[in-house]
N, C-alpha and C positions, 0 to 999 in steps of 0.2 A: 108396645108403645116406644117410639124413638125419642122420648123426651122425659125429663124428670120435673115434677112440679113441687115447689116448696110453698107452704102456706101456713097459717096460724092454727093453733088449737085453743088458745085463750082469748083474752080481750084485745091484745096487741099482737101484731105480726112478730115483733121482737123488741122488747124494751131495753135491751142492752145488758151491760154488766150489772151484777148485783152489788150495789154500793154498800149495802149493809155488811156484806161479806168482806168487802175491801176495808171497811172501817174496823171490823174485828181483827182482820189480818194485820192492820197497821200497828197493833199492840204486841204482835209476836216478835220474839227476839231474832228470828230468822226470816223476817218479813221480805227483805229484798230478794233473797234466794227463792222464796216461794212465789213472789210476784213475777220474777223472771220466768220461772217454770210455767206458771199459768199463762203468761203472755206469749211464751214461745209456742204454745199449742195453737194460738189463733192463726198464724200463717199457714199451718198445716191444713185446717179445715177450709180456709179460703182457697188455697192452691188446689185442694182436692176438687172443689167446685170448678175452678178455672180450667183444670186439666181433665175433668170428667169427660169420657168419650161421647156422651150424649148432650144435646142442649139442655140447659137447666133454666126453668122459668120460675121467677118469683111472682107468686100470686099474692099481692100485698093487700090484705084486708084488715086495716087497722094501722096503728102507729108503728114506725120503725125508728128507733133511736140508737145512737152510739154504735156499738158493734152490730146492731140490727141493720143499720145503713150499710155497713160493710158486707153483710150477708146479701142484701139486695144488689149491691154493686158487683159482687162476684158472679151473680147469675147472668146468663146470656140475654135473656128476655125478661121484661118486667111489665106486668099488667097490674094496675092498681085500682082499688075501689075509690069512688068519688069522695069518700070521707076519710081516706087514708092521709097520713102525714109523715114527714121525715125530719130528723134533726140530729145535729152533732153537738150536744151540750157539754162535752168534756171540759173545755176551758172554763166554763162557769162552775165546775166542780173542782178546779185546780188540777185537772188531769190533761192528757194529750190524746188526740184522736189518731194514734199512730198507725192503725190498720186502715182507717178510712181515708186518710190523706192520700196515700199512693193510688188507691182505687178511684177516688174522686178525680184526681189529676189525670189518670189514664182514661177514664170514661168521658169526662166533660171538659177537660182542659184545666190548666193551672190557675187561670184567672178566676173562673167561677169557683173552683175549689178553694182558693184563698178567701174569697168573699164569704162562702158558706162556713168555713172553719174559724175565721177571725171575728165574724159577727154571728156567733152560734145561735141561730134562730130556728124555729120550727117552720117548715114550709109545707104547703098543702099539695095535693096531687097535681093541680094545674101547674103550679110553679115547678114542681119536679119534672113534669113532662116538658115544659119549656126549656129547662136546663139540660134535658137529655138523660135524666136518671130513669124516668118512666117512659115506656114506649106507647102505652095506650091506657086510657081511663074508661072504666065502665061502672055501672051501678054496682054497689058492694055485693049484692046477692048474685051478681053475674060474673064475679071474678073467677071462680073456679071453672065455670062452663066456658069462659073465654080462653082460659089456659088450656083446657082440654081441646078446644078447637085449634089452638096453635099446635098442640101435639099431633092432631090429625094432619095439619098442613106439613109439619116436619116429616111425618111418616111417609109422605109422598117422595121424599128424597132418599138416596142411598145412604145407609148408616156410615159407610166408609167416607163418603163425601162430607157428611156432617162433621165427622171426627177430624178430617184433614182441614176443614174450614176453621174449626175451633182452634186447632193447633196453629194455623197460620195467623189468626187474629190474636190469640192469647200468648202463644209461646214464641212466635217469630217477630211479629210487629210489636207485641207487648213484652218482649224478653226482659227489658229493664225492670218491669213491674215486680218480678219475683225477687230481684235484688233489693228493691225498695221495701217490700214486705218483710224480708229477712232482717232488716234493720230495726223493725218496730219493737220487738220485745225489750231491748235495752232502753229505748225511750220510755216505754211503759213503766218498767221497773224504777227508772230514775224519777219519773214524774210522781209516782206514788209515794216517794220518800220525802218530797218537798213540804215546806211549811204551807204552801198553797193547797196541797191535797189534804193536809191535816186540818185545814179550816174548811175547804170547800165541800168535802165529802160529808162531814158531820152536819154542816149547814143544810145540805139537801135533805138529809135524814130527819133533821129537826124542823124542817119547813120554815127556814129563815134565810135571809140574805147573808151571804158570806161577807166577812170583813177583811178585805185585802189590805196589806200594809202599804 
């Protein structure tokens, strides 16, 4: 198979970062160092997907939030179930979507990325397709089979040609993307030390509206 497929094992495609873990870490004496270390790993797995020598398909069957959206955006092709949804709720938790912002701007343009990030709402599969995040929508029980069909289509091309095409798109045309991603960890670590995060993260865990100053 000349293609890799990413899909879910649980109820959601990817629910994003563990906010309960972030809340616990916020009480640590060495929290900023730990947060930077954790955040620094994110560009690594995103760039691994972007630079992977084979096409990578996101078979989205369920919700993708926060870093889950970043995972979707790093993939080359995206097929989504009709009941799937995407969202970048970080600002409502007092956090920053530092890894998602560069990928959104690269994939769909700065204007739409700004709207999605500054009005952090959940969008359905139809809206995601209109914006260019999702390439095709199918019934949820057909997401995997459609991704496999794409694999068969890709296998008709030479592996070397697929590799060179990915390099042209992601590493030549998209060269600034890797610099943008590298700047993310410091933004993440800083955001998690703010009073906004100290209120927004516990508010989410406690199922209440945050009280911003």
